[in-house]
C-alpha positions as CSV (number, residue, x, y, z in Angstrom):
1,M,-46.3,26.2,9.0
2,F,-47.6,23.0,7.3
3,E,-45.6,21.4,4.5
4,R,-46.5,18.2,2.6
5,I,-43.8,16.6,0.5
6,S,-43.5,13.3,-1.4
7,I,-41.6,10.5,0.1
8,N,-39.7,10.5,-3.2
9,D,-38.5,14.0,-2.7
10,Q,-34.7,14.0,-2.3
11,S,-35.0,16.4,0.7
12,A,-37.7,14.4,2.6
13,L,-35.3,12.9,5.2
14,R,-33.3,16.1,5.7
15,K,-36.5,18.2,6.1
16,T,-38.0,15.6,8.5
17,C,-34.9,15.7,10.7
18,K,-34.9,19.5,10.7
19,T,-38.6,19.6,11.7
20,L,-37.9,17.3,14.6
21,D,-34.9,19.3,15.7
22,K,-37.2,22.4,15.9
23,G,-39.7,20.5,18.1
24,G,-42.1,20.0,15.2
25,I,-44.7,17.3,14.7
26,I,-44.4,15.1,11.6
27,V,-46.7,12.6,9.9
28,Y,-44.8,9.8,8.1
29,P,-45.7,6.4,6.5
30,T,-44.9,3.1,8.2
31,D,-45.3,-0.5,7.1
32,T,-48.8,-0.5,8.6
33,I,-50.4,3.0,8.6
34,Y,-49.3,6.7,8.9
35,G,-47.7,7.7,12.2
36,F,-47.4,11.0,14.2
37,G,-43.8,11.6,15.2
38,C,-41.8,14.0,17.3
39,D,-38.5,13.9,19.1
40,A,-39.1,11.5,22.0
41,F,-36.9,13.6,24.3
42,N,-38.7,16.9,23.6
43,D,-41.4,17.4,26.3
44,D,-42.9,20.4,24.6
45,A,-43.3,18.4,21.3
46,I,-44.8,15.4,23.2
47,Q,-47.3,17.7,25.0
48,K,-48.2,19.2,21.6
49,L,-48.7,15.7,20.2
50,N,-50.9,14.7,23.2
51,L,-53.1,17.8,22.5
52,I,-53.5,16.7,18.8
53,K,-54.3,13.1,19.8
54,Q,-56.5,14.4,22.7
55,R,-55.0,12.0,25.2
56,Q,-52.0,11.5,27.6
57,G,-49.9,8.6,28.3
58,P,-47.4,6.1,26.9
59,M,-46.3,6.2,23.3
60,S,-44.1,3.9,21.2
61,V,-41.0,4.9,19.4
62,L,-39.2,4.0,16.2
63,C,-36.0,2.0,16.7
64,P,-33.3,1.8,14.0
65,N,-32.5,-1.9,14.4
66,I,-32.8,-4.9,16.7
67,E,-29.4,-4.4,18.4
68,T,-30.4,-0.9,19.5
69,G,-33.8,-2.1,20.7
70,L,-32.2,-4.9,22.8
71,S,-29.7,-2.4,24.3
72,W,-32.7,-0.4,25.6
73,M,-34.4,-3.3,27.3
74,K,-34.3,-4.1,30.9
75,L,-34.8,-7.8,30.5
76,S,-32.9,-11.1,31.1
77,N,-30.9,-12.5,28.2
78,V,-33.5,-15.2,27.8
79,E,-36.3,-12.6,27.6
80,K,-34.2,-10.5,25.2
81,E,-34.1,-13.5,22.9
82,N,-37.9,-13.8,23.1
83,A,-38.2,-10.1,22.4
84,K,-35.9,-10.5,19.4
85,N,-38.2,-13.2,18.0
86,K,-41.3,-11.0,18.5
87,I,-40.1,-7.7,17.1
88,E,-40.8,-8.2,13.4
89,P,-42.4,-6.0,10.8
90,E,-45.9,-4.8,11.7
91,T,-45.3,-5.4,15.4
92,T,-44.7,-3.3,18.5
93,I,-43.3,-4.8,21.7
94,I,-43.8,-3.1,25.1
95,V,-41.0,-3.9,27.4
96,P,-39.3,-2.5,30.5
97,I,-36.4,-0.2,29.5
98,I,-33.3,1.3,31.1
99,D,-33.4,5.0,32.1
100,D,-32.9,8.0,29.9
101,I,-33.9,6.4,26.5
102,V,-36.9,8.8,26.1
103,S,-38.9,11.5,28.0
104,K,-40.7,10.2,31.1
105,L,-43.9,11.6,29.5
106,I,-44.1,8.6,27.1
107,I,-43.0,5.9,29.5
108,G,-45.6,3.3,30.5
109,E,-46.3,1.5,33.7
110,A,-43.3,-0.2,35.3
111,G,-40.9,1.8,33.2
112,S,-42.0,0.3,29.9
113,L,-41.8,1.5,26.3
114,G,-43.3,0.4,23.0
115,I,-40.6,-0.3,20.5
116,R,-41.2,-0.6,16.8
117,I,-38.9,-1.4,13.8
118,P,-41.2,-0.8,10.8
119,N,-40.3,-2.6,7.5
120,H,-40.3,0.7,5.7
121,D,-37.2,2.3,4.2
122,F,-38.2,5.8,5.2
123,C,-38.7,4.8,8.9
124,I,-35.4,2.9,9.0
125,N,-33.5,5.8,7.4
126,L,-35.2,8.3,9.8
127,A,-34.4,6.2,12.9
128,Q,-30.8,5.7,11.8
129,N,-30.2,9.4,10.9
130,Y,-32.0,11.2,13.8
131,P,-30.0,11.2,17.0
132,N,-33.0,10.6,19.3
133,P,-35.9,8.1,19.3
134,I,-39.0,9.3,17.4
135,T,-42.5,8.7,18.6
136,T,-44.8,6.6,16.5
137,T,-48.5,6.7,17.1
138,S,-51.4,6.4,14.7
139,V,-52.7,9.6,13.0
140,N,-56.0,10.1,14.6
141,R,-57.8,11.7,17.5
142,S,-58.2,9.3,20.5
143,G,-61.1,7.0,19.9
144,Q,-61.3,7.6,16.1
145,A,-60.1,5.4,13.3
146,P,-56.5,6.0,12.0
147,H,-56.2,8.0,8.8
148,T,-54.6,6.2,5.8
149,D,-55.0,8.9,3.2
150,P,-52.6,11.9,3.1
151,D,-55.4,14.1,1.7
152,E,-57.6,13.4,4.7
153,I,-54.6,13.9,7.0
154,A,-53.8,17.3,5.5
155,K,-57.4,18.3,5.6
156,E,-57.8,17.5,9.3
157,F,-54.4,18.3,10.8
158,H,-52.8,20.9,8.6
159,N,-53.1,23.6,11.4
160,E,-51.5,21.2,14.0
161,I,-48.6,19.5,12.3
162,D,-45.5,20.8,10.6
163,L,-44.7,18.2,8.0
164,C,-46.4,15.4,6.2
165,I,-44.4,12.8,4.2
166,D,-46.8,11.6,1.5
167,D,-46.5,8.0,0.5
168,G,-50.0,7.7,-1.0
169,V,-52.9,5.8,0.6
170,I,-51.7,3.1,2.9
171,K,-54.2,0.3,3.2
172,G,-53.0,-1.2,6.5
173,K,-54.0,-1.6,10.1
174,G,-52.3,-0.9,13.4
175,S,-49.4,-3.0,14.4
176,K,-49.7,-6.2,16.4
177,I,-48.7,-5.5,20.0
178,Y,-46.9,-7.7,22.5
179,Q,-46.4,-6.7,26.1
180,F,-43.9,-8.2,28.5
181,K,-45.5,-7.9,32.0
182,G,-45.4,-10.0,35.1
183,N,-42.6,-12.2,33.6
184,K,-44.8,-13.3,30.6
185,W,-45.7,-12.1,27.1
186,K,-49.3,-11.0,26.4
187,V,-50.8,-10.2,23.0
188,L,-52.6,-6.8,23.4
189,R,-53.6,-6.5,19.7
190,S,-53.3,-9.1,17.0
């Protein structure tokens, strides 16, 4: 059942974690746009999210802090330093990771994963308080523009999502994306 609550609601974080525990799909604000989230280990939730997005394939996840992100990476120490310099607000980095960080359903080619540390208190608190990584992908159907208004999100997705954390209209754009592939960094989206 769909619920929409204000980001200022004292119970927002607790309700979000409870929804994720039950395999639910959430919508939450980031430092760029709204994101769809689910437990990145829950295959059923990931498949449900893929149906909503109308696509399959890799997905990025929230990371609570740079130290955790670095511990997930399967990179040399030099490349970890480069990654550390790239993972800033409004940025996603796609890097090879060690096994068993997330479900294989959201892993990209060559064992890679998109890692994001949004400069948004709710995201940081959520990533720090939930025991598993949480997916982060734009709130839209594949090929359509991302939604930035919680009213539009509720109108289109209320039958498909469980919880929307309302932080008002977010006038942002998708994150900048760097990918480490073939021993070099590429900008996929600027």
